[in-house]
N, C-alpha and C positions, 0 to 999 in steps of 0.2 A: 282497509277502508281508505287510507290515504291514496293508494294507487287508484282505487275506483273514482275518488274525487278528482284526481289529476286527469284521468282519461275522460271523465264526464265533461270537464272544462276544456281540455285541450284536444279532445278527439276530433271535433269538426275541423280544427286547424290542421291536424296531422293527416286527415284524409282529404284535404282540399286538392292535393296533387298526387296523393298516394292511395293505394288500395285499402290499407288498414293501418292502425296503430295498436301497439300492444305493450304490456308489461308482464314479464315472467319473474317468478320468485322461486328460490330453490326448494321450497316446501310443496312442490307439485302444484303451484298456483299460476294460472294464466288468465290475465285480464285482457279483453280484446274490445276494441272499438272498430267495428267493420259494418258499414251500412249495407254491404252487398252480400254478406254471408253470416250465419249464426254458428260460429265455431263451437261455442259453449254448449249449444243444444245437442251437438253430436257427441260430446264427450261422455265417457262412461267411467265407472269406478276402476276400470282396468287401463284407462288412458295414462300413458307415461310420457310426460312432456320432455323427458331427457332423451327421447328418441329423436327429437327435433334438433337440428344443427344450431338453431337460434339459442338453444338452452345449453347443450353440452359444450359448445365453444365459448360459453361465458364463464365456465369454471376456472379456478386458479390454475388447475392442472393443464388445461388446454389453452388458456389465455393468460399467462403470467404477466404480460405487459399491461393487461387491463385496457386494451385498445379497442376502439370501434372497429368492427369487421363487417364484411359483406359475405353472404352465403352464395354458393353457386345457384344457378337456376334449378328450381325443384317444382314438383307438382303438388299442390295442396288439395287433398282429397275432399275437404269440406267445401272450399270455395270453388273447386273445379277450375282452378286457374294455375297456369305456370307463372312463377314469380321468383323474385330474389329479395332478400331481406337485409336491412342495415340495422345492426344491433350494437348497443353500447352498454357494457356491464357497469353496475353501480355498487360501490362498496361503502361500508361504514367501518373505518379502521382497516383491519385485515379480514373482514368478514363480508362475503358476497351476499347482498341482500336483495338485489333485483337486477333485471336487464330490461331496458326500454328499446323499442325498435319500431320500424315501419316496413311495410311490405310494398314492393313495386311490382305491379302486374306486367308481365311481358307483353300482353295484349295492348296495354296503354303505351308502353314504350314503342311498340311497332306502329301503333296508330299515329303517335306524335312524330316518329321518325319518317314514316312514309308521307305524311301530310305536310311536313315543314320542308318545302323545297321550292326552287325556282323552276319556272316552266322549261321543260326540256332536260332538266337534270333529275337525278334520282339518288336516294340514300339507301345505305345498308349498314348493318351492324354485324360484326363478327367477334368471336372471342379468341383467346390465344390458343385454343385447341382446334381452331379451324372450323368451329361450328357456326352456322349461319343463324343469327338471332333475329334479324329483321331484313325484309326484302319486299319491295312493292308488289312483285308478281308471284311470290312464293309463300304468302302468309299461311295458306292452308297446309302446305307441307311442313312449314316450321311448327305450326300448332300441333300437327300430328306427331312430330318428332319431339315436341316439348322442349324446344330450345337446344336440341342436340342433333341438328341436321348437319352432317359433315359435308363440306364443300365437294369432296371427292365423289359423294353419292349422286351429285347432280350431273356429272359428266359434261360440264360446261367449260370448255377450255378458256374462253374469254374471262369468265368469272374466276376461274382458278388462277389465271395469270394475274388478275387484279389483286386477289388475296395474297399471292406470293409476293407481289410488289409491296403491299401494305405491311405485311409481317416483317419485311426486311428493312423497314424504316423505323425510326425512333422519334417519339414526341409528335408534336404538331408539324405537319409538313404538307406541301403540295408536290406531288410526284407525277411523272408521266407513266401511263400504263405500258406494259412491255410490248404490246402490239401497236403502240403509238396512236390509238384511236381516241384516247380520252386523257384528261388530267384528273387526278384523284386528290381530293382534299381530305387529309387524314388527321384525326385528333383522338387521343386516348380518353376514354370515359373514366373519370375518377370514381372510385367506389368499387363497383362490381367488376371493373376491368373491361377489356374489349376495346374495339376500335370503331369509331363512327366515321363512315366514309361517304363523301359526296362525290358522285361521278359526274363529271362535266365533259360531255362529248366535244372533241376538237371541232367537228363540223359546226356545232352550235356556237362555240366561241369564235370561230372564224366568221360566221355570219354576223354575230354581234359586233365583232371588230370591224367588218366591212361596212356595216350600217353606221357605226360611229365614225369611221373614216369618211364616209360620204357626207355625213352631217358636218364634220369639221371642215371638209373641202368646200361645201356650200357656204358655210358661215365665213370661212376665210376669203372666198371669192367675193362674197357680198361686202365684207369689210374692206377688201382691197379696192373695190369699185368706189365705195363711199370715200375712202381716203384719197383716191385719185381725183374725184370730183372736188373734194375740199381743197386739195393742192392746186388744182386748176383754177378754182375760184380765187384763191389767195394770190396766185401768180398774175391772174388777169387784173385784180384790183391793185396790187402793190407794184407790179412791174410793167405789164403790158400797157395798161392805160396811161401811166406817166410817160412811157417811151413814145406812145402815139402822140401825146401832147407835145413832146420835144420835136418829133418829126414835123408836126403841123406848124410849130413855131419856126422851125428852120425854113419851111416853105414860105411863111409870111415874110421872114427877113429877106429871102431871095427875091421876093416881089417888092421889096422896099417898104413893107408894112412893119413898123416897129411897135405897134400896139399889142404887145405880148404880155400875157398873164400866166405865170408859172408858179407852182407851189414850191417856194424855196425854204419853207419852214421845216421840211423833213430833215431829221437828224441822221441821214445816211448818204450814200454816194449820189443818189438821185436828187436829194436836196442840194448838195454841193454843186452838182451839174446844173440844176435850175438857177 
C-alpha cells in the first residue's frame, strides 16, 4: 500500500523524462507507473519477476554492496521497447524489502541524441562492446538489432576508425579522427556506460574559423580607420593648428607687424614656444 501511494504521488515526476517508474518487492510484487504500457495487465499467475535483471540483481547475493546499478539494454515484451533500467535496492536492517527504479527507452535516448546538435555536426552513442546505440542515419537498423548493432556489421571504415579512436581515449576529450577528417568530442555516459560522441567535420570548423577571421579582420580594419581618424583630428587640433599660427606670426614679424596673439597658456612645449 505504501508503495502504491508513493508511485501514485511520484509517478508523474518519475516519468517526466523517463519511460516508466517502478517498485519491486521480493514477494513477487511489482508496482509500475507507466503511461505508455500496462505491464500488470499482461502478468499471469506464472509470471516470475526474478527473471528480470532489475530484480535478481537487487538481492544480497548479487548486490552485496547494495549499490544503485544499471541494466544492459534489453527488450521489454509488454512495452515493445528496447530500454535500460536504473535500480536502487532498499533495505530495512539486513532485510531486502524493495527496489525502486526507472526505465529509459532507447528510442527516447536516440531521439534526444540525434536532435541535440549544431548544424553540420552529428551525434552517436556506442557502448564498450562496440555496439552502436544511436546514429542519425541508422535508427532503423539499430531498432532492428535492439541496441546490439556491432560496428563491424556496417562495413563502414570511417565509422570504424572513429570508434577505434574513441575507445582508445579515456574520460572527456576532444580527439582527431584517424583519417583527419573530423574532430570527435567524447564524453562517458554515467550510469549505463557507453560513449556520447559529437562528430565535428574539419571542413565545417575551417569554414566557421574563416568566417570568424573575416569578421575579425573587418572589425579590426574598421577600428583601425576610426583610430587613425581620431589621431589625425587630435594632431590637427593640438599640433598642426598651433604650428600654423606660429608660422603666420613669424611672417607677421618679418613684415614688421608685431600685433601678434598666441596662446601662451598651454602647459606644454608649444605653450613655452608661444
